[in-house]
C-alpha positions as CSV (number, residue, x, y, z in Angstrom):
1,M,63.1,12.0,2.0
2,S,61.5,8.6,2.9
3,K,57.9,7.9,2.4
4,E,55.6,5.7,4.5
5,A,52.3,4.1,3.4
6,I,49.3,4.7,5.7
7,Q,46.6,2.0,5.7
8,T,43.4,1.5,7.7
9,D,40.5,-1.0,7.5
10,R,38.2,1.9,8.6
11,A,38.4,3.3,5.0
12,P,37.9,1.6,1.7
13,A,40.9,-0.5,0.6
14,A,42.9,0.7,-2.4
15,I,41.3,-0.7,-5.6
16,G,44.4,0.1,-7.8
17,T,48.0,0.9,-7.7
18,Y,47.9,3.5,-5.0
19,S,48.0,3.8,-1.2
20,Q,45.3,5.2,1.0
21,A,47.8,7.8,2.0
22,I,51.5,8.5,2.0
23,R,53.4,10.2,4.8
24,A,56.4,12.3,3.6
25,G,58.1,14.2,6.4
26,S,55.4,16.1,8.3
27,L,52.9,16.0,5.4
28,V,50.4,13.2,4.6
29,F,48.9,13.0,1.2
30,L,45.4,11.3,1.3
31,S,44.3,9.6,-1.9
32,G,40.9,10.4,-3.4
33,Q,38.0,8.9,-1.6
34,I,34.7,8.1,-3.2
35,P,31.5,7.1,-1.3
36,L,32.4,3.5,-0.7
37,D,31.4,1.7,2.5
38,P,34.7,0.3,3.8
39,T,33.1,-2.9,5.0
40,T,31.2,-3.8,1.8
41,M,33.3,-1.9,-0.8
42,E,30.0,-0.9,-2.3
43,I,28.7,2.7,-3.0
44,V,26.5,3.8,-0.1
45,D,22.8,4.1,-0.8
46,G,21.4,7.6,-0.7
47,D,21.4,11.1,-2.1
48,F,24.3,13.4,-2.8
49,E,24.6,14.5,0.8
50,T,24.9,10.9,2.0
51,H,27.6,10.4,-0.6
52,A,29.5,13.5,0.5
53,R,29.3,12.5,4.1
54,Q,30.8,9.0,3.3
55,V,33.6,10.6,1.3
56,F,34.6,12.8,4.2
57,S,34.2,10.0,6.7
58,N,36.6,7.9,4.6
59,L,39.1,10.8,4.5
60,E,38.7,11.2,8.3
61,A,39.4,7.5,8.9
62,V,42.7,7.7,6.9
63,A,43.7,11.0,8.6
64,I,43.2,9.3,12.0
65,A,45.3,6.3,10.9
66,A,48.0,8.8,10.1
67,G,47.9,10.2,13.6
68,A,46.0,13.4,12.7
69,S,42.5,14.6,12.0
70,L,40.7,16.3,9.2
71,N,41.2,19.6,11.1
72,D,44.9,19.1,10.3
73,A,44.1,19.3,6.6
74,V,45.8,22.2,4.8
75,K,44.4,21.4,1.3
76,I,41.3,19.7,0.0
77,T,40.3,19.0,-3.6
78,V,36.7,18.1,-4.3
79,F,35.7,16.6,-7.7
80,L,32.1,16.9,-8.6
81,T,30.2,15.6,-11.6
82,N,27.6,18.3,-11.0
83,L,28.7,21.7,-9.6
84,D,25.1,22.4,-8.5
85,N,26.0,20.2,-5.5
86,F,28.7,22.7,-4.3
87,A,26.4,24.2,-1.6
88,T,25.8,20.7,-0.2
89,V,29.6,20.1,0.0
90,N,30.0,23.3,1.9
91,A,27.3,22.3,4.4
92,V,28.8,18.8,4.9
93,M,32.3,20.2,5.3
94,E,31.1,22.4,8.2
95,D,30.4,19.2,10.1
96,F,33.9,17.8,9.5
97,F,36.1,20.9,9.8
98,E,36.7,23.7,12.2
99,T,38.0,27.1,11.3
100,P,40.4,28.0,9.9
101,F,39.1,25.8,7.1
102,P,41.7,24.2,4.7
103,A,42.5,25.7,1.3
104,R,40.2,24.0,-1.2
105,A,39.6,23.6,-4.9
106,A,36.3,22.3,-6.4
107,V,36.6,20.8,-9.9
108,G,33.8,19.9,-12.2
109,V,34.5,16.6,-14.0
110,A,32.7,14.6,-16.6
111,S,32.9,11.3,-14.7
112,L,34.4,9.6,-11.6
113,P,35.3,6.0,-10.7
114,K,32.4,3.6,-10.4
115,G,30.1,6.4,-11.7
116,V,30.0,8.3,-8.4
117,D,29.1,12.0,-8.1
118,I,31.9,13.1,-5.7
119,E,35.5,12.3,-4.9
120,A,37.8,14.2,-2.6
121,D,41.5,14.1,-1.5
122,A,43.5,15.9,1.1
123,I,46.9,17.0,2.3
124,I,47.4,16.9,6.0
125,S,50.1,18.6,8.1
126,L,50.9,16.4,11.0
127,P,50.5,18.1,14.4
């Protein structure tokens, strides 16, 4: 099976040895996004909700570049440095996804890149 890299300027550029997303067949694997502003490549100012919204906005931009939307997501993984923020993640996701919601895992971690409090990745099934 061949694979194709997906790239967009509407999401943060890759800051390591990875692609923003890879299309393999009808699936698109979106790399983890943190709350970086794609134009400045700096962490957005604000509280946890602001960070979560930026993460899902970044994922959405990559999904669109792949010819899909976040509603085509079949699996989301959310990494949190504080699981007390889980309810906020649920509230933010309601603004980005329609039912049926994707399968999801939430994982508590000790730290994330650049000291952020949230990261999320996704698997999209192309329409």
